[in-house]
C-alpha positions in Angstrom: -167.8 -10.3 -90.6 -166.6 -8.0 -88.0 -167.4 -10.4 -85.0 -165.4 -13.2 -86.6 -162.4 -10.9 -87.1 -162.6 -9.8 -83.5 -162.7 -13.4 -82.2 -159.6 -14.2 -84.4 -157.8 -11.2 -83.2 -158.5 -12.2 -79.5 -157.3 -15.8 -80.1 -154.0 -14.5 -81.8 -153.5 -12.1 -78.8 -153.9 -15.0 -76.5 -151.3 -17.1 -78.4 -148.7 -14.3 -78.3 -149.2 -13.8 -74.6 -148.4 -17.7 -74.1 -145.4 -17.4 -76.2 -143.9 -14.6 -74.2 -145.1 -15.5 -70.7 -142.4 -16.4 -68.1 -142.9 -19.4 -66.2 -143.1 -18.8 -62.4 -139.9 -20.0 -60.8 -139.9 -23.2 -58.7 -140.2 -22.4 -54.9 -137.9 -23.8 -52.4 -139.0 -27.3 -51.2 -138.3 -26.4 -47.6 -138.1 -23.1 -45.7 -136.7 -22.5 -42.2 -137.9 -19.8 -39.9 -135.4 -17.0 -38.9 -135.9 -13.7 -37.2 -134.4 -10.3 -38.0 -135.4 -7.2 -36.0 -138.4 -9.0 -34.6 -139.6 -9.9 -38.1 -140.3 -13.6 -39.0 -138.4 -14.4 -42.2 -138.1 -17.7 -44.1 -134.7 -19.1 -45.2 -134.0 -21.4 -48.1 -131.4 -24.0 -48.4 -129.5 -21.8 -51.1 -129.2 -19.0 -48.6 -132.1 -16.7 -49.9 -134.0 -15.2 -47.2 -137.8 -14.5 -47.8 -140.5 -12.4 -46.2 -143.1 -14.2 -44.4 -145.8 -12.4 -46.4 -146.3 -13.1 -50.2 -146.8 -10.6 -52.9 -150.0 -9.7 -54.5 -149.4 -12.6 -57.1 -148.8 -15.1 -54.3 -145.1 -15.2 -54.8 -142.3 -15.3 -52.2 -140.6 -12.0 -51.6 -136.8 -12.2 -51.4 -135.5 -9.8 -48.7 -131.9 -10.9 -48.2 -129.1 -13.5 -48.1 -128.1 -15.6 -45.2 -124.3 -15.2 -44.7 -122.2 -16.0 -41.7 -125.0 -16.6 -39.4 -126.9 -13.3 -40.3 -129.3 -11.8 -42.8 -127.8 -9.5 -45.3 -130.6 -7.3 -46.5 -131.2 -6.8 -50.2 -131.2 -3.2 -51.5 -134.9 -3.8 -52.4 -137.2 -6.5 -51.6 -137.8 -8.5 -54.8 -140.6 -11.2 -55.3 -139.8 -14.4 -57.1 -142.2 -13.3 -59.9 -140.4 -10.0 -60.3 -137.1 -11.8 -60.2 -138.3 -13.7 -63.4 -139.3 -10.6 -65.1 -143.1 -11.0 -64.6 -144.0 -7.9 -62.6 -142.8 -4.3 -62.2 -143.3 -1.6 -59.6 -142.7 -1.5 -55.8 -142.6 -4.9 -54.0 -144.9 -5.6 -51.3 -143.5 -4.9 -47.8 -142.5 -8.0 -45.6 -145.0 -7.4 -42.9 -148.4 -5.6 -42.4 -149.9 -4.1 -39.4 -151.7 -6.7 -37.1 -155.6 -6.9 -37.0 -157.3 -4.5 -34.7 -158.2 -6.5 -31.6 -162.0 -7.3 -31.5 -163.9 -7.9 -28.3 -163.3 -11.4 -26.7 -166.0 -14.0 -26.5 -164.7 -15.0 -23.0 -163.5 -13.2 -19.8 -159.7 -12.7 -19.6 -157.1 -10.9 -17.4 -155.5 -8.0 -19.1 -152.1 -9.4 -18.0 -152.6 -12.5 -20.1 -152.9 -10.6 -23.4 -149.5 -11.5 -24.9 -148.9 -13.3 -28.2 -145.9 -15.5 -29.0 -142.7 -14.3 -30.8 -142.3 -15.6 -34.4 -139.0 -17.2 -33.5 -140.6 -19.3 -30.9 -142.7 -21.0 -33.6 -139.7 -21.4 -35.8 -138.0 -23.4 -33.1 -140.6 -26.1 -33.0 -141.0 -26.5 -36.8 -139.1 -29.8 -36.7 -141.3 -31.2 -33.9 -144.5 -30.3 -36.1 -142.9 -32.0 -39.1 -142.3 -35.2 -36.9 -146.1 -35.2 -36.0 -147.1 -34.7 -39.6 -144.9 -37.6 -40.6 -146.3 -39.8 -37.9 -149.9 -38.9 -39.0 -149.0 -39.6 -42.7 -149.8 -36.2 -43.9 -147.8 -33.3 -45.4 -147.0 -30.4 -43.1 -149.5 -28.2 -44.8 -152.3 -30.5 -44.0 -151.4 -30.9 -40.3 -154.3 -29.9 -38.2 -153.0 -27.6 -35.3 -155.2 -26.4 -32.5 -154.3 -23.4 -30.2 -157.3 -23.1 -27.8 -156.3 -19.8 -26.2 -157.1 -16.8 -28.4 -155.6 -13.4 -28.2 -155.5 -11.6 -31.7 -154.8 -14.6 -34.1 -150.9 -14.2 -34.6 -150.3 -17.9 -34.2 -152.2 -18.7 -37.4 -150.3 -15.9 -39.2 -146.9 -16.9 -38.0 -147.6 -20.8 -38.4 -148.9 -20.3 -42.0 -145.7 -18.4 -42.9 -143.7 -21.5 -41.7 -145.8 -24.0 -43.9 -148.5 -25.0 -41.4 -151.7 -23.1 -42.6 -154.2 -25.5 -41.0 -154.6 -23.7 -37.6 -157.7 -23.5 -35.5 -157.3 -20.5 -33.2 -160.8 -18.9 -32.8 -162.2 -16.3 -30.5 -164.1 -18.8 -28.5 -164.1 -20.0 -24.8 -161.8 -22.9 -24.5 -163.3 -24.2 -21.3 -166.8 -24.0 -22.8 -165.8 -26.3 -25.6 -164.1 -28.6 -23.1 -167.4 -28.8 -21.1 -169.4 -29.6 -24.2 -166.9 -32.2 -25.4 -167.1 -30.5 -28.9 -163.4 -30.1 -29.8 -162.1 -29.1 -33.1 -160.3 -31.9 -35.0 -156.6 -31.7 -34.6 -153.4 -33.7 -34.8 -151.5 -31.5 -32.3 -152.3 -28.9 -29.6 -149.8 -26.1 -29.6 -150.4 -23.0 -27.4 -149.1 -20.1 -25.3 -151.7 -20.3 -22.5 -152.6 -17.4 -20.2 -150.1 -17.7 -17.2 -152.5 -16.5 -14.5 -154.1 -19.2 -12.3 -155.6 -21.7 -13.0 -155.0 -21.8 -16.8 -151.7 -23.7 -16.8 -153.1 -26.4 -14.5 -156.3 -26.8 -16.5 -154.5 -26.9 -19.8 -151.9 -29.6 -18.5 -154.7 -31.7 -17.2 -156.4 -31.7 -20.6 -153.2 -32.4 -22.5 -152.4 -35.4 -20.2 -155.9 -36.9 -20.9 -156.1 -36.2 -24.6 -153.6 -38.8 -26.0 -152.5 -36.2 -28.4 -149.0 -34.5 -28.9 -148.9 -31.2 -27.3 -146.7 -28.2 -27.1 -147.1 -25.3 -24.5 -144.9 -22.3 -24.2 -144.9 -21.6 -20.5 -142.8 -19.9 -17.8 -140.0 -21.7 -16.1 -141.8 -21.7 -12.7 -144.6 -23.9 -14.0 -142.8 -27.1 -13.5 -141.9 -26.1 -9.9 -145.7 -25.8 -8.8 -147.2 -28.6 -6.7 -149.9 -29.0 -9.4 -147.4 -29.8 -12.3 -147.1 -33.4 -12.0 -150.4 -33.9 -10.4 -152.1 -32.3 -13.5 -150.3 -34.6 -15.7 -152.0 -37.4 -13.9 -148.8 -39.2 -12.8 -145.6 -38.9 -10.8 -142.4 -38.2 -12.7 -143.2 -41.2 -14.9 -140.7 -43.1 -17.2 -138.3 -41.5 -19.4 -140.6 -42.3 -22.4 -143.8 -40.8 -20.8 -142.7 -37.6 -19.0 -142.6 -34.2 -20.9 -139.4 -33.0 -22.6 -138.4 -29.3 -23.0 -137.2 -27.0 -25.8 -135.4 -24.0 -24.2 -134.2 -21.2 -26.3 -130.6 -19.9 -25.7 -131.9 -16.5 -26.0 -134.9 -15.4 -23.9 -138.2 -15.1 -25.7 -139.9 -11.7 -26.0 -143.8 -11.6 -26.2 -145.9 -9.1 -28.1 -149.1 -7.5 -26.8 -151.4 -6.4 -29.7 -151.9 -2.6 -29.6 -155.4 -2.0 -28.2 -155.7 -5.2 -26.3 -154.4 -3.9 -23.0 -155.4 -0.5 -21.6 -152.5 -0.2 -19.1 -150.1 -0.2 -22.3 -151.9 2.5 -24.2 -150.5 6.1 -24.1 -150.3 7.2 -20.6 -151.2 3.8 -19.1 -149.6 2.4 -16.0 -147.1 0.3 -17.9 -146.7 2.4 -21.0 -143.2 3.4 -20.2 -141.9 0.1 -18.9 -142.5 -2.0 -22.0 -140.4 -2.4 -25.1 -140.7 -0.9 -28.6 -143.7 -1.4 -30.8 -143.8 -3.3 -34.1 -146.7 -2.8 -36.6 -146.9 -6.3 -37.3 -146.4 -7.7 -33.8 -147.6 -5.1 -31.3 -145.8 -4.0 -28.0 -142.8 -6.0 -27.0 -142.6 -7.3 -23.4 -140.7 -10.2 -21.7 -142.4 -10.9 -18.3 -141.0 -14.4 -17.7 -138.2 -16.8 -18.8 -140.1 -19.4 -20.7 -139.7 -22.5 -22.9 -141.6 -25.2 -24.7 -143.1 -28.0 -22.7 -143.7 -30.9 -24.9 -145.7 -34.2 -24.4 -147.7 -36.9 -25.8 -145.1 -37.7 -28.4 -144.6 -41.4 -27.3 -141.3 -43.3 -27.5 -141.0 -43.7 -31.3 -141.3 -39.9 -31.9 -139.2 -39.1 -28.9 -136.3 -41.0 -30.5 -136.3 -38.7 -33.6 -136.4 -35.4 -31.6 -133.2 -33.3 -32.0 -132.4 -29.9 -30.6 -133.5 -27.0 -32.9 -131.0 -24.4 -33.9 -130.8 -21.9 -31.1 -132.3 -24.1 -28.5 -131.3 -26.6 -25.7 -133.2 -30.0 -25.7 -133.8 -31.2 -22.2 -135.3 -34.6 -21.4 -136.0 -33.8 -17.8 -136.4 -30.7 -15.6 -133.0 -31.4 -14.0 -131.5 -30.7 -17.4 -133.0 -27.3 -17.8 -130.8 -24.3 -18.0 -130.6 -21.6 -15.2 -133.5 -19.1 -15.2 -131.4 -16.4 -16.8 -129.9 -18.7 -19.5 -126.6 -16.9 -18.9 -124.4 -19.9 -19.3 -126.1 -20.4 -22.8 -125.7 -17.0 -24.2 -123.5 -16.0 -26.9 
């Protein structure tokens, strides 16, 4: 009867859709983080540059080409599904406004409310891949813990670089330390608060953890009396002391809009900080900083290479000048 005819018509329609469906194009096996105008972008081996945000169908969004060391934007952002003829209409924008900051579950100084720039995370991708390989897991399964919460940008930026398993929760790091209830993780990666005594307490935990760690901190931290004391030893041997990843160009930081009252309209520092970015916040650069890296062990250290745009230093004596002037260009 009529019901049977309707079922037959539906089956026929499904068969026609399968016949004309365009298969999703294969995604690049590996993407490298690059930054353009403060935005984190992803570069494929063939030179295609993608936005860090996927479109509504979960496809990568091509925004440009990598040519002669720079990104040449496309006339229009096109997703991989659209390029295959699968979707029409306006492509999703490369970035979205950051989440509105929520009340913190712990006390914090307003000066410490800064999040890491996307390019800083792009610089340590190779180190994270080394740790993943050592652990015998693919990068997307590497468990990363950032114990200091600001507004969650670390999880968004690392996910865009292929590391979605990030624990960065609005919780008190020191309360978790006191309880002994720490999240399972393969590597600790953080940009800690710079006010006293946070760097010292972080270093003491890292030294005792036996886990690889990366901390983005100012250049003055290693000059403090507590530095080697917090690490639980003197300068140590070449295989046990930390090494450093210093950018050739000074890192900026980003304060989420609404997190600091002195950066709001009319605030004390509203006119002294840089431009704003919807996805990142308000730009600032209070200190020269670089990555302090430890807990890697001799085997992993032998495989460490300097990331593009950075200087690899095996000791504090090798670190560049504070203004990085001799490395600019």
